C-alpha positions in Angstrom: 63.5 162.1 -4.8 63.3 158.9 -2.8 66.0 156.3 -3.3 64.8 153.4 -5.4 65.1 150.0 -3.9 65.5 147.1 -6.3 62.5 145.1 -5.2 59.1 144.6 -6.7 55.7 143.8 -5.3 54.1 141.6 -4.3 57.1 140.2 -2.4 57.0 136.4 -1.8 58.3 135.5 1.6 58.6 132.4 3.7 56.6 132.0 6.9 59.0 133.6 9.4 59.6 136.6 7.0 55.9 137.1 6.3 55.1 136.8 10.0 57.8 139.4 10.9 56.5 142.0 8.4 52.9 141.3 9.5 53.9 141.8 13.1 55.6 145.1 12.4 52.7 146.2 10.3 50.3 145.5 13.1 52.2 146.7 16.1 54.7 149.2 14.7 58.5 149.3 15.5 59.6 146.4 17.7 62.7 144.8 19.0 63.8 141.3 17.8 62.7 139.8 21.1 59.3 141.4 20.8 58.9 140.0 17.3 59.9 136.6 18.5 57.4 136.7 21.3 54.6 137.8 19.0 55.3 135.4 16.2 56.3 132.4 18.2 59.6 131.9 16.3 62.9 131.7 18.1 65.1 134.7 18.8 67.8 133.3 16.5 65.4 132.8 13.7 64.0 136.3 13.9 67.5 137.7 14.1 68.4 136.0 10.8 65.1 137.1 9.3 65.7 140.8 10.3 69.2 140.7 8.8 67.9 139.4 5.5 65.0 141.9 5.3 67.4 144.7 6.3 69.8 143.6 3.5 66.9 143.7 1.1 66.2 147.3 2.0 62.8 146.5 3.7 63.7 147.0 7.3 66.2 149.2 9.3 67.1 149.8 12.9 65.7 153.1 14.2 67.0 153.2 17.8 66.9 151.7 21.2 63.9 150.2 22.9 63.0 150.0 26.6 65.3 147.9 28.8 64.0 145.1 30.9 67.1 145.0 33.0 70.0 144.4 30.6 71.2 146.2 27.5 68.6 148.2 25.7 67.3 146.3 22.6 67.6 147.7 19.1 64.2 148.5 17.5 63.5 147.8 13.9 60.9 149.2 11.5 60.2 149.5 7.8 62.7 151.6 5.9 61.4 155.0 4.8 61.1 154.9 1.1 60.9 151.1 0.9 57.4 151.5 -0.6 54.2 153.4 -0.4 50.5 152.6 -0.4 47.6 154.4 -2.1 44.2 154.1 -0.4 40.8 155.0 -1.9 37.5 155.0 -0.2 34.9 155.3 -3.0 31.3 156.0 -2.1 28.3 156.5 -4.2 28.7 160.3 -4.4 32.2 161.0 -3.1 35.7 159.6 -2.7 38.7 160.1 -0.4 42.2 159.2 -1.4 45.4 159.1 0.6 49.1 158.3 0.1 50.8 156.6 3.0 54.2 155.2 3.9 54.5 151.5 4.5 54.6 152.2 8.2 51.0 153.5 7.7 51.8 157.2 8.1 49.6 159.3 5.9 51.6 161.8 3.8 48.8 163.6 1.9 45.1 163.1 1.0 42.5 164.5 -1.2 38.7 164.3 -1.4 36.2 165.0 -4.2 32.7 164.4 -5.3 32.0 161.6 -7.8 29.0 159.8 -9.2 29.6 156.1 -9.5 26.6 155.8 -11.9 28.8 157.5 -14.6 30.7 154.2 -15.0 34.2 152.8 -14.3 36.3 154.7 -16.8 34.8 158.1 -15.9 35.4 157.4 -12.2 38.7 155.5 -12.3 40.5 157.8 -14.7 40.5 160.8 -12.3 41.5 158.5 -9.5 44.5 157.5 -11.5 45.2 161.1 -12.4 44.9 162.4 -8.8 47.0 159.5 -7.5 49.8 160.5 -9.8 49.5 164.1 -8.7 49.7 163.1 -5.0 52.9 161.1 -5.8 54.4 164.1 -7.7 53.6 166.4 -4.8 55.8 164.2 -2.6 58.5 163.5 -5.2 57.7 159.8 -5.3 58.0 157.8 -8.5 54.9 155.6 -9.4 57.2 152.6 -9.3 57.5 153.0 -5.5 53.8 152.3 -5.0 53.7 148.7 -3.9 50.1 148.6 -2.7 46.8 150.1 -3.9 43.7 149.4 -1.8 40.2 150.6 -3.0 36.8 150.2 -1.4 33.7 150.3 -3.6 30.0 150.6 -2.8 28.9 147.2 -4.2 29.3 143.5 -3.9 32.9 142.4 -4.7 34.1 138.9 -5.6 37.2 139.3 -3.4 39.3 136.7 -5.3 39.0 138.5 -8.6 38.6 142.0 -7.3 35.6 142.5 -9.6 32.1 143.9 -8.8 29.3 141.5 -9.3 25.9 143.0 -10.3 26.3 146.1 -8.2 22.8 147.6 -7.8 23.8 151.3 -7.7 26.9 151.1 -10.1 25.7 150.5 -13.7 28.5 149.5 -16.0 30.8 148.2 -13.2 29.8 144.6 -13.3 32.9 142.5 -14.0 35.0 145.5 -14.8 38.8 144.8 -14.3 39.6 147.5 -11.8 42.9 145.9 -10.9 44.1 145.9 -14.5 43.1 149.5 -15.1 45.0 150.8 -12.0 48.1 148.6 -12.5 48.6 150.2 -15.9 50.0 153.2 -14.2 51.3 151.5 -11.1 53.1 148.4 -12.4 54.7 147.4 -9.1 51.5 147.7 -7.1 49.3 144.9 -5.8 45.8 146.2 -6.3 43.2 145.0 -3.8 39.5 145.7 -4.2 36.9 145.2 -1.5 33.4 146.4 -0.5 33.6 149.8 1.2 31.9 148.7 4.4 34.4 145.9 4.8 37.1 148.5 4.8 35.3 150.6 7.4 35.1 147.5 9.6 38.8 146.9 9.0 39.6 150.5 9.9 37.8 150.2 13.2 39.4 146.8 13.9 42.9 148.2 13.5 42.6 151.7 14.9 39.2 152.3 16.3 36.5 150.9 18.7 36.9 147.4 17.2 40.4 146.9 18.6 39.1 145.3 21.8 36.5 143.1 19.9 37.1 139.9 17.9 33.5 139.6 16.7 31.6 142.7 15.7 29.5 144.3 13.0 30.0 147.6 11.2 26.8 148.9 9.6 27.0 151.7 7.0 23.9 153.7 6.4 24.1 156.0 3.4 22.8 155.8 -0.2 22.6 152.1 0.6 22.9 149.9 3.7 25.7 147.4 4.2 27.5 145.5 6.9 31.1 144.6 7.5 31.5 141.4 9.5 34.5 140.8 11.7 34.9 137.2 12.9 37.7 136.1 15.1 39.6 139.3 14.5 39.4 139.2 10.7 37.1 140.5 8.0 34.7 137.7 7.0 34.0 137.7 3.2 31.9 134.5 2.9 32.2 132.0 0.1 32.4 134.5 -2.7 32.8 137.9 -1.0 29.2 139.0 -0.5 28.9 138.4 3.2 27.2 141.4 5.0 25.0 142.6 2.1 22.2 143.3 4.6 20.7 146.1 2.5 18.8 143.5 0.4 17.3 141.5 3.3 13.6 141.8 2.9 12.2 144.1 5.6 8.6 144.3 4.2 7.3 141.9 1.6 4.8 144.5 0.6 7.3 147.3 0.5 8.7 149.4 -2.4 10.6 148.1 -5.3 14.4 148.1 -4.8 16.9 149.0 -7.5 18.1 145.4 -7.2 14.8 144.2 -8.7 13.3 142.8 -5.5 10.6 144.2 -3.3 10.8 145.5 0.3 14.6 145.5 0.7 15.9 147.2 3.8 17.8 149.9 1.9 14.7 150.6 -0.2 12.9 151.4 3.0 15.4 152.9 5.5 18.5 154.2 3.7 19.2 157.9 3.0 17.2 158.2 -0.3 13.9 156.7 1.0 14.2 158.9 4.1 14.5 161.9 1.9 11.7 160.8 -0.3 9.3 160.5 2.6 10.4 164.0 3.8 9.8 165.5 0.4 6.4 164.0 0.2 5.4 165.5 3.5 6.9 168.9 2.5 5.0 169.0 -0.8 1.8 167.9 0.9 2.1 170.7 3.4 2.3 168.4 6.4 5.7 169.8 7.5 6.5 173.5 7.3 10.0 173.0 8.5 10.8 170.4 5.9 9.2 172.7 3.3 11.6 175.4 4.5 14.6 173.2 3.8 13.1 172.1 0.4 12.6 175.7 -0.7 16.1 176.8 0.5 17.9 173.9 -1.1 18.7 172.7 -4.7 15.1 171.4 -5.2 15.3 168.2 -3.2 15.8 167.0 0.3 18.5 164.8 1.9 18.6 162.6 5.0 20.8 165.4 6.5 17.9 167.8 6.0 15.6 165.3 7.8 18.0 165.3 10.7 18.1 169.1 10.8 14.3 169.3 10.8 14.1 166.8 13.6 16.6 168.9 15.7 14.1 171.7 15.3 11.3 169.5 16.7 9.6 168.6 13.4 7.1 165.8 14.1 7.3 164.3 10.6 11.1 164.2 10.5 11.2 162.6 14.0 8.7 160.0 12.8 10.8 159.2 9.7 13.9 158.8 11.7 12.2 156.6 14.4 10.6 154.4 11.7 13.8 153.9 9.7 15.9 153.3 12.8 13.5 150.7 14.2 13.3 148.8 10.9 17.1 148.8 10.6 17.3 147.6 14.2 14.8 144.8 13.7 16.9 143.5 10.8 20.0 143.7 12.8 18.3 141.8 15.6 18.2 138.8 13.3 22.0 139.1 12.9 22.5 139.5 16.6 20.5 136.3 17.3 22.4 134.5 14.6 26.0 135.8 15.1 26.1 137.1 18.7 28.5 140.0 18.2 29.9 141.9 21.2 29.8 145.3 19.3 27.7 146.9 16.5 29.1 150.2 15.1 26.9 152.4 13.0 28.6 154.6 10.4 28.0 156.2 7.0 26.7 159.6 6.2 23.2 159.0 7.5 24.5 158.0 10.9 25.3 161.7 11.4 21.7 162.9 11.4 21.3 162.8 15.2 21.0 160.6 18.3 17.4 159.6 17.6 18.5 157.3 14.8 20.9 155.4 17.0 18.4 155.3 19.8 15.8 153.8 17.4 18.2 151.2 16.1 19.0 150.2 19.6 15.3 149.8 20.5 14.7 147.7 17.3 17.6 145.4 18.2 16.7 145.0 21.8 13.0 144.4 21.2 13.7 141.5 18.8 16.9 139.9 20.2 17.3 137.2 22.8 18.5 138.4 26.2 21.6 136.3 26.1 22.6 137.7 22.7 22.5 141.3 24.0 23.8 140.8 27.5 27.3 142.2 26.6 26.3 143.9 23.4 27.5 147.5 22.8 25.7 149.5 20.1 27.2 152.8 19.2 28.2 155.1 16.3 31.6 154.7 14.7 34.2 156.9 16.6 36.3 157.1 13.4 33.5 158.3 11.2 34.8 159.2 7.8 38.3 158.0 8.7 37.4 154.3 9.0 37.1 153.6 5.3 40.4 155.2 4.3 42.2 153.6 7.3 40.9 150.3 6.3 42.0 150.8 2.7 45.5 151.6 3.8 45.6 148.4 6.0 44.1 146.2 3.3 46.7 147.4 0.7 49.7 147.0 2.9 48.6 143.6 4.1 48.8 142.1 0.6 52.2 143.4 -0.4 53.9 140.3 1.1 52.7 137.0 -0.1 53.3 134.1 2.3 55.0 131.5 0.2 55.3 129.0 2.9 
């Protein structure tokens, strides 16, 4: 059993204390001199701060660092057992959950299918149950959880942590997710954000976004969303809905979207409409390969099936992928002209259907963007893939444990 430390979360710290823990959270173990260099505070101030945080059971010395000519400096890090973070990446049809130390080391994880359409209580209750099981498997008391970060597939008012009219999540509008989860984790600060924002955050901290201050992460799955990184931080907008590109109109004569509008991007080019076009072709006898997958499966097709058929040379499947990729790219071209990012990362389950989708997205972007906007633009698939959301949830949770009171 971990030793209990008499401290609760969130912990209110003055500026140098908050800056010190933020620095260690971002860069890992550092010497006092390194912390001073990164934060801009004097060496004497940081020495005093480290002493106070060590006395509080938050930090500890873990060894010697590299010498620059004199005595080797002592390196400090978060104390093992100081606190833990739970991270949840909740999608429309599945979730991943992980337990991590405050240093960010993952201790254990679990994944399972879910259906967010079943409502908050049906989905959140097993999340609570499995979180407690993960803690028990590591002999950690629930009180030691200081942070709980959860990404959800819908628009989140970030200040309140509540979903606002989520199109694919009936019953979740205004539901108090924070209150529900804190009932079993009383010391935890619970932070809720849109799932694609967490994917962008994961890439910013540990993936391809580390070298970019201004980039977009586009998730293509059951829906289509975009995480916006601006000046090295997630941009939420005035109320938290920045990046909801799935409901940009891509065709004013297009199909009805579940949001109630006509011709939304995700009603035309996300996973379900891809699969619907493929199923129509299979039933009409225009694609023997898609018909093969339809007959061999559970009675319906998925975007992954479309990708498999395309890999076999199916003309209809290739046409669907090219069309959807081009449409997504043309919408993204508007964002490129407006925002001028240096990187666009494509993620989500549908991004795995093959290289043709990425190629078509690139073509759509380049055909509609200004040359100056794309001169240094890199467009690629997410290197972290399914790890981005969970990594972002861990980072989000830990970043809110310490409240800057200065």
